[in-house]
N, C-alpha and C positions, 0 to 999 in steps of 0.2 A: 504492499498500497505505501503510496508519495505520500505523505502527510507532513511533508519537511517542506520550509520556506528556511532558504541558508545565507547570511548576511553574511558573500563573500567578493575579498578585497581580489586573491589573486598571488595571495601573499603564500606561505609555506604552509601557517599555519592552520589557515584556510581551505587546501589544498589540498590538505590534508584531510580536513573533515571530508569535504567532498568528494572525492572519493570513496574513502570506507564508506559513507553512508547513501553514496551515489544513485540504493536501489530506493532510499526514499526521503528521493531530492526531486521533490515538486519543483522549483523554484530558487535560481539562484541571483539574488539581489544584488548588485555593485552599487554601491553609492561613486559618484563623482561630485565631493563636495568641496575643491580648488584646493586638495593635497599638493607643493610638488614632486609626487608621483603617484597621484594620481593619474593622469594617460597611462604610462605603461603598466601599472597593474591591473586597469582595464584593459587593457589590450595582450595583459596572459590570462587575468579571465576569464574571455573572450574563447581559449585556444584551448583553456582545458575544458569547455562547458561542452563547445563542441563537441572534444576525441571524445564527451561521458555521453551527448544527446539527452543537455542537460537544457533547460527553460534560460533564456538569463537575460536578464531588465537590466538595463544600470537607472540609477533613475538620479537626476539633477539638483541639487542641492546647495548651491553657492554659499559658503559660511564664510567666504571675503566679503562678500558686499550686508551680509549678515552682519557683521561686527564685533566676531568672534576672532580675543585675539587667540596664534598661534604662533610658535613658527615652524609647526607643521603645515602649514599654511601657505601659500603662495606667496600672498600679503603681509607675513612673519619676518622674520629676521635668516641669519642663518642655522643651520643644520649643526645643533652641536654634536665635537664629538663624544663615544665615551661607551660606558656599559647604561643598560638601561637603570641599573640601581642604583646610576651615578646624580647625583640633586641639577643637576644644568638641563637631565631627561627632563626634567617638568615643564622647557618651555617647550619643549614636544607635547604637550597636553592641549587637548582642542575637547574644548569644556562635554561632561555631560555631549559626546558625541556618538559612544554608544546606545545611553538612553533616548535617542531621537531618531534615533536609527532604525531603535531596537521597538517605541512605538509605532512608524512611518511601517513599517515591519509586517506588527502585529495586525491592524487594518487589511493589508492587503494578502495578509495571510487566510485571516477572517473573509475576506472576501471570494477568495478563491476557495474555500472549502477543506482549509489545512489548519489543525490546531499544535501546530509545532516550530517554532525558531529556532533556528541554532546560534551561535553565535564561537569562534574560535580561539577566546583570553584560554593563557594562563600561567602560569605560577609567575614566570618569567614579569609579569605586566601587572603585577600584586604591591610596586612597593612602590611603580608613579604615578597610575592612573588608576581612579578609586572607582573607576565603573568600568571597569573589567574583576575585581573583590570579588569573595564569590558571593557578603551579603549581599553586596548590591545586587549580583545578577537574580538571587533567591528573590532578594522583596521587588524587582524593576518583575519576574515571573509571576509573583504575586495576585502585583496591582493589574495585568496584563491579562492575568487567567480573569481576577474579577471581572474587567470592564469590555469582556468577549464575550455573544453571547454561545460560541460553544468550546469557551473556555480554557483559550489556545500561552501555550509555553512552553517555557522556554528549555532549547536542551543544550549545557555548555561542558563536553566532557570530555574537553581536558583543562579546566578550571586551576587544579592542583598537578597539574604534571610540568615539568622543564620543559625546554622547548628539547629538547635533546632522548625526552622521551618519544616527544611528537614526532621527532623526526625518525627514530627508528619504527615508527609504530607504518610515518609512509617507506622508508625504504622496505617491511615487510610485506606490505600491498602493492609499490611496485610503481608511485611513486611518483610522476618524470617531475625531479626538480627544479632540470634545469627548464625547464619553462613555467617558475614561479618567479616570484616578483618581489623583494625585498627591502629596496634602499631607498632611506627617508629625502634624499639628495633627485632622484627623479635622474640620476643619470643612464645612461643609456648599457651601462656599467656600473652595475656594484661601485660605491664608493669602496666599501672596507671598512671605515672608519664610523664612521653613524651609530648610533643603538641598533638598530634594526640590522645593521649588517654586520655589527660584530655578535650578537648570537647567533645573527642565520648561521657565521662559521662554528661559532659552538655547539647545534643544537649539528651541523651537516660535519664532522668534524671526520675524514676517513675514507667519505664519500661525495664528497663535496662538488657539484658538475660545476657551480657557481667563477666567473673570470672577476676577479675584483682589479679596481685601480689601486690598494696598496689592502 
């Protein structure tokens, strides 16, 4: 039964989720919210959805024009280098991004008869991103369930898994990591030094097909 609407960026974690749960995914949603790396992500998201025969919608939601402040956005400053756990990574937080996207996805899911939303937050996000933490996901799921007739709920299978653990799941099921994109800078070749590139290297160590600038 195809009962899942997935938030799908085209990145490493959400691609593992896409492949792992492909038989249940009715629709993949990618948000073009105005980040520096959005267009790269969308291209890779299209590739994987086409490969799996999954319907894919891109939703335009330009947070630059709405006054959101984040260095992740095109209107923000330079992307900081370092690990996700470094305090300067707070500059990459887009306020309440997951909450906003999940709310939109919940309305779409109910409209097409799906009662599951999937998001691919993971343990490495918890230090910096409040809308990736388990308490937020559980509370948001409860709110969405109360606010929908079909009691739609959030599935977040990687909430307490590390990037490495997710990568190993992907390796086991044959996820084509060369067809995923992670770099916050949005360069054609991954920079290798931003927070998400750093975690990508750690997660895929030993079987990483990615070409990095550094």
